[in-house]
C-alpha positions, 0 to 999 in steps of 0.5 A, a space after each residue: 875645892 873645884 866640884 862637878 857642876 851637876 851636883 845637887 844641893 843635898 849632894 854638896 851638903 853630904 860631901 861637905 859632911 864627909 870631908 869634915 869627917 875625914 878631917 877629924 876633930 874640927 873646932 870651927 868651919 865655914 863653907 862658902 860657895 863661890 858659884 859655877 864658872 867656866 874652866 880655862 881648860 877641861 878637868 876630868 872632861 868637865 868644861 864648867 865647875 862649881 867652886 867652893 871654899 871650906 875654911 876650918 880650924 883644927 888641931 890635926 887632920 888625917 895624914 891621908 886627907 889629900 888622898 881621900 879627898 882626891 879619890 872622891 868623884 865629886 871633887 875635880 881639884 882641891 888645895 889644902 892651905 895651912 895658915 
């Protein structure tokens, strides 16, 4: 996920908690913050962003997961990869 750079730690924690609720029943998860970096081009008028990887294992996720994450103001971009 690419997040807004001005989020405080408690806001990030709340965001990750909300994302886990949206996913449904999660068997295992791990959040890895990669830090703030300069973007090659502006995304939603932001030149810098915080990068985060949320690895999780779940049986199913909600069908509207991508839509519900994309609506969040804190999330500039996201990508869901299934293995």
